DOBADO-354604 format. One line per 2 residues: for each residue x, y, z of N, C-alpha, C, O, CB. Coordinates in steps of 0.05 Angstrom, whole numbers. Glycine has a CB too. Layout:
DOBADO-354604
X/Y/Z/X/Y/Z/X/Y/Z/X/Y/Z/X/Y/Z | ... .
***
This chain:
DOBADO-354604
18/-21/-9/7/3/1/11/29/-2/-1/48/-14/9/2/19 | 37/24/16/57/49/8/61/69/-29/61/91/-39/90/32/15 .
62/38/-36/74/54/-66/43/67/-75/42/87/-90/91/25/-96 | 24/57/-67/-4/67/-77/-10/100/-61/-22/117/-74/-29/42/-66 .
-1/107/-33/-8/118/-25/21/134/-43/15/152/-58/-18/112/1 | 47/127/-40/57/162/-56/50/163/-80/47/186/-89/91/170/-61 .
44/143/-95/30/143/-126/-5/173/-123/-10/190/-141/14/93/-135 | -14/171/-108/-43/188/-94/-22/203/-87/-7/197/-105/-67/175/-67 .
-13/216/-77/-1/235/-62/13/257/-82/5/280/-81/17/222/-42 | 47/247/-108/46/253/-126/24/270/-138/20/294/-141/51/237/-135 .
7/236/-144/-24/267/-163/-26/281/-162/-21/299/-178/-49/275/-165 | -42/283/-130/-40/296/-112/-29/322/-121/-38/339/-136/-28/283/-94 .
-16/321/-113/11/360/-104/10/361/-144/8/383/-155/73/351/-80 | 11/336/-161/11/358/-192/-7/361/-193/-10/376/-175/20/353/-220 .
-24/359/-200/-60/352/-199/-59/397/-189/-57/415/-206/-78/312/-156 | -62/403/-155/-67/418/-139/-48/438/-173/-56/450/-193/-56/413/-100 .
-25/432/-165/-14/442/-171/-9/452/-202/5/472/-206/-2/434/-159 | -20/439/-221/-34/445/-246/-61/469/-232/-59/494/-233/-47/410/-263 .
-77/456/-224/-106/487/-220/-90/507/-215/-85/524/-232/-133/487/-188 | -83/505/-200/-80/532/-177/-55/549/-206/-60/569/-219/-57/520/-130 .
-30/532/-207/-11/549/-229/-41/554/-254/-53/575/-255/24/524/-246 | -43/545/-260/-64/552/-291/-82/581/-282/-81/604/-292/-94/518/-299 .
-95/572/-263/-105/596/-249/-92/625/-258/-101/642/-274/-100/591/-219 | -72/626/-246/-51/642/-235/-54/650/-268/-65/671/-276/-19/627/-217 .
-44/633/-281/-40/650/-326/-61/654/-337/-61/669/-357/-27/627/-357 | -88/641/-328/-113/654/-332/-112/680/-317/-111/701/-330/-137/637/-324 .
-113/680/-300/-107/721/-285/-95/738/-291/-99/762/-290/-97/730/-261 | -82/729/-296/-47/748/-321/-68/745/-354/-58/760/-371/4/713/-325 .
-81/736/-359/-85/733/-394/-119/755/-392/-128/771/-407/-92/684/-409 | -131/738/-355/-148/769/-365/-144/798/-360/-160/813/-372/-174/769/-355 .
-127/809/-346/-110/822/-350/-117/855/-369/-121/878/-364/-93/802/-360 | -115/833/-396/-117/855/-417/-128/827/-431/-112/811/-440/-88/877/-429 .
-156/823/-433/-157/799/-451/-160/808/-477/-159/830/-487/-179/778/-445 | -165/780/-487/-158/774/-514/-194/783/-532/-215/784/-520/-144/735/-516 .
-190/788/-566/-223/786/-572/-237/760/-552/-226/743/-537/-227/777/-609 | -265/765/-558/-284/747/-542/-277/714/-551/-273/693/-537/-318/756/-551 .
-277/720/-583/-279/694/-596/-254/667/-580/-261/644/-574/-271/702/-632 | -224/679/-575/-194/678/-573/-211/667/-541/-214/644/-533/-167/711/-578 .
-220/693/-528/-227/680/-488/-242/660/-482/-240/645/-463/-242/700/-466 | -268/660/-508/-273/642/-514/-272/611/-500/-277/600/-478/-265/645/-531 .
-260/603/-529/-234/582/-539/-217/570/-523/-215/546/-520/-214/593/-554 | -202/590/-511/-177/589/-471/-196/582/-454/-192/563/-440/-160/627/-452 .
-226/598/-452/-239/588/-426/-244/562/-425/-239/545/-408/-262/599/-419 | -259/561/-454/-261/540/-458/-244/503/-450/-251/481/-442/-263/549/-477 .
-219/515/-460/-203/493/-456/-189/492/-430/-183/469/-423/-185/492/-477 | -182/508/-415/-174/513/-398/-200/494/-374/-194/474/-361/-168/544/-401 .
-222/504/-374/-245/493/-355/-239/461/-364/-231/441/-351/-282/507/-363 | -245/463/-381/-233/423/-401/-213/419/-369/-226/415/-349/-197/424/-450 .
-191/419/-368/-172/418/-365/-175/418/-324/-167/401/-309/-158/441/-386 | -187/441/-317/-207/449/-297/-219/426/-287/-210/413/-268/-227/467/-306 .
-234/422/-297/-252/399/-283/-233/357/-281/-232/337/-267/-288/400/-311 | -228/365/-295/-204/344/-299/-188/344/-271/-194/330/-252/-182/354/-326 .
-166/361/-272/-158/377/-236/-164/373/-223/-152/361/-205/-161/398/-224 | -189/382/-224/-204/384/-201/-223/361/-184/-232/361/-161/-218/404/-207 .
-225/342/-205/-238/311/-188/-203/296/-192/-190/280/-177/-275/286/-213 | -199/305/-209/-156/286/-195/-147/298/-166/-139/281/-149/-116/302/-223 .
-148/324/-159/-142/335/-138/-160/317/-108/-152/302/-91/-151/368/-145 | -189/328/-115/-209/317/-96/-211/279/-88/-214/266/-67/-237/328/-110 .
-208/267/-125/-207/247/-108/-174/222/-95/-172/200/-83/-229/234/-124 | -152/245/-109/-132/225/-90/-128/251/-61/-114/239/-45/-92/216/-113 .
-133/269/-53/-150/281/-30/-152/257/-10/-136/248/7/-181/292/-41 | -179/249/-17/-203/244/-11/-180/204/-8/-189/191/11/-235/258/-40 .
-163/193/-19/-153/170/-14/-132/175/5/-129/162/26/-146/157/-36 | -112/203/-5/-94/205/20/-101/191/47/-95/172/61/-94/234/26 .
-120/216/43/-139/226/77/-154/201/80/-167/205/100/-167/260/77 | -160/177/71/-162/149/77/-130/125/94/-129/107/110/-171/138/44 .
-112/140/78/-82/124/72/-68/149/110/-50/148/127/-58/138/20 | -77/155/108/-63/184/133/-77/180/156/-63/181/177/-71/222/125 .
-107/175/159/-117/187/183/-128/152/190/-149/143/180/-144/217/178 | -113/137/204/-123/119/217/-150/121/233/-168/108/223/-104/114/231 .
-155/130/248/-171/127/279/-192/156/274/-191/176/290/-143/131/314 | -214/155/247/-228/176/252/-250/193/269/-265/212/267/-232/175/240 .
-238/167/290/-253/189/318/-236/217/336/-238/238/349/-258/165/346 | -224/204/327/-211/221/335/-206/247/324/-204/270/333/-194/212/337 .
-205/237/303/-196/268/271/-192/298/272/-174/312/264/-222/273/247 | -227/308/292/-234/337/300/-219/340/323/-215/364/324/-266/343/307 .
-203/325/349/-190/330/364/-169/337/361/-163/356/375/-191/319/374 | -149/327/341/-126/337/332/-113/354/314/-117/353/290/-119/325/328 .
-94/374/328/-86/392/297/-92/386/279/-107/402/268/-64/394/288 | -82/351/256/-77/355/235/-110/362/217/-120/375/198/-59/329/227 .
-116/341/239/-156/344/225/-163/364/230/-187/362/224/-183/326/237 | -159/389/239/-173/415/242/-159/428/224/-173/445/213/-173/429/271 .
-122/428/211/-112/445/191/-128/431/164/-132/441/142/-75/443/191 | -137/394/177/-136/392/143/-168/389/137/-178/378/116/-116/361/129 .
-182/399/157/-209/412/153/-210/432/134/-222/432/113/-219/423/176 | -184/468/154/-185/478/138/-157/485/112/-147/507/107/-196/494/151 .
-153/458/101/-147/465/72/-181/439/56/-181/423/37/-100/451/61 | -199/447/72/-215/431/45/-244/444/58/-265/432/56/-212/386/42 .
-242/463/68/-267/485/75/-244/501/46/-256/523/46/-273/505/123 | -228/504/32/-221/533/15/-222/523/-25/-221/534/-48/-177/547/28 .
-226/490/-9/-217/472/-27/-247/469/-47/-249/462/-71/-204/443/-10 | -264/475/-31/-299/482/-30/-302/501/-37/-316/501/-57/-315/482/-6 .
-296/517/-32/-290/557/-47/-281/555/-75/-295/562/-93/-260/580/-29 | -266/549/-77/-253/542/-103/-267/538/-122/-267/549/-144/-239/522/-102 .
-292/506/-108/-290/493/-138/-323/500/-139/-335/493/-159/-278/453/-143 | -338/513/-116/-365/531/-123/-353/557/-152/-360/557/-175/-377/553/-84 .
-329/578/-132/-331/588/-164/-324/583/-184/-330/597/-203/-326/604/-170 | -311/564/-188/-300/544/-217/-322/541/-225/-326/550/-248/-285/513/-216 .
-348/528/-208/-375/528/-236/-386/546/-230/-411/546/-234/-399/504/-241 | -375/565/-220/-399/599/-220/-381/602/-252/-396/597/-271/-391/639/-183 .
-354/608/-260/-342/603/-271/-348/600/-299/-359/615/-315/-336/591/-261 | -337/572/-300/-358/545/-318/-377/551/-326/-380/561/-348/-368/521/-305 .
-404/543/-300/-436/543/-323/-439/581/-325/-441/589/-348/-478/522/-299 | -440/600/-308/-449/624/-310/-440/645/-319/-454/663/-326/-455/629/-294 .
-410/646/-320/-387/671/-336/-383/665/-363/-386/678/-383/-355/672/-322 | -371/635/-358/-356/632/-383/-393/628/-407/-386/635/-430/-327/595/-378 .
-407/624/-408/-422/631/-433/-439/655/-438/-457/656/-455/-438/611/-438 | -429/678/-418/-448/703/-426/-410/724/-431/-406/745/-420/-479/716/-390 .
-389/711/-450/-376/740/-446/-380/738/-481/-374/753/-499/-337/745/-427 | -392/714/-481/-400/737/-522/-419/760/-519/-420/778/-535/-424/714/-554 .
-436/758/-494/-457/773/-485/-456/806/-470/-475/821/-464/-466/754/-467 | -415/809/-465/-414/845/-455/-388/837/-431/-379/816/-421/-455/863/-435 .
-384/858/-429/-368/864/-422/-351/865/-390/-329/869/-379/-373/879/-433 | -391/854/-381/-390/848/-349/-386/832/-342/-381/829/-318/-405/848/-335 .
-384/807/-366/-376/776/-354/-352/772/-374/-356/760/-395/-404/747/-358 | -321/784/-369/-299/795/-370/-296/803/-345/-286/790/-326/-298/814/-389 .
-301/817/-345/-304/838/-315/-307/818/-286/-293/819/-266/-340/861/-317 | -326/804/-289/-339/771/-270/-325/769/-262/-316/780/-242/-348/744/-277 .
-309/743/-287/-285/728/-289/-263/737/-289/-249/716/-289/-284/716/-305 | -251/752/-290/-226/760/-286/-236/771/-247/-216/774/-234/-213/788/-315 .
-255/774/-236/-252/786/-209/-259/752/-187/-253/747/-164/-280/819/-205 | -274/736/-208/-275/705/-195/-245/697/-191/-233/694/-170/-292/680/-218 .
-233/693/-222/-212/676/-218/-188/692/-199/-175/678/-183/-201/667/-247 | -183/721/-200/-159/728/-173/-175/724/-143/-162/728/-122/-145/768/-174 .
-200/718/-140/-208/703/-115/-198/684/-109/-188/678/-87/-228/695/-114 | -203/661/-142/-204/626/-130/-169/619/-133/-160/597/-134/-229/597/-156 .
-158/638/-134/-118/650/-145/-125/655/-122/-124/634/-109/-101/678/-172 | -132/672/-109/-120/674/-75/-123/655/-48/-109/648/-29/-134/699/-63 .
-158/646/-61/-155/626/-40/-152/595/-47/-160/577/-32/-178/629/-25 | -137/590/-72/-117/577/-83/-93/590/-48/-93/584/-24/-109/590/-126 .
-80/606/-60/-57/604/-41/-63/602/-12/-44/597/4/-40/626/-45 | -80/604/-5/-89/589/32/-88/561/28/-77/551/47/-127/594/47 .
-96/543/8/-95/519/8/-68/509/18/-59/495/36/-103/510/-17 | -58/525/-10/-25/513/1/-10/521/29/9/510/41/-3/524/-22 .
-17/533/32/-11/552/66/-18/525/77/0/508/82/-38/586/79 | -48/521/82/-52/498/92/-45/472/93/-50/457/112/-64/497/90 .
-32/467/72/-20/445/59/7/436/71/14/413/79/-17/453/31 | 22/462/70/56/469/84/41/464/116/51/444/126/75/514/77 .
25/473/129/20/459/147/27/442/157/45/440/173/8/456/147 | 10/423/147/0/395/144/19/379/138/13/356/144/-18/390/125 .
37/380/131/65/384/133/86/368/158/101/349/162/65/414/135 | 77/386/169/98/391/189/77/379/215/86/369/235/111/428/191 .
51/381/210/40/357/220/45/326/224/54/315/204/26/358/210 | 40/309/251/32/293/261/3/285/255/-16/298/263/37/299/281 .
1/258/236/-40/246/234/-42/246/266/-24/248/283/-50/199/216 | -72/243/268/-84/233/289/-90/202/287/-105/190/272/-107/248/292 .
-67/187/321/-72/163/332/-96/156/343/-98/133/353/-58/160/348 .
***
């Protein structure tokens, strides 16, 4: 099982790094947006890859939690458990923002400048929240799992 945990951990880090790194690039792109048709194509491609990354982050995160947390009864009573919840909450917020971006704002890019401005704002917020996730992940790396 050790190799499987290492694999899920590596995939979790790669998918999370891709998601947050791509958000940074998208935020930079949206500072001076390209023409609408190009922006629509780019955001559609980003969205498809983003969905894959998010699914991979959630799946590997859940598997990693199963590998690391041997006793769920003491989970929230530990600093590790509370920090993990503190990491999951902003990830959930990022997913919610991503759903809004993909479902509501991206389709409206054709119709007006406000959708682009709203998308720019949401991507900036999602990127900032991603920084909180990275902070929580770094703290988790210093804590012993609950026993």
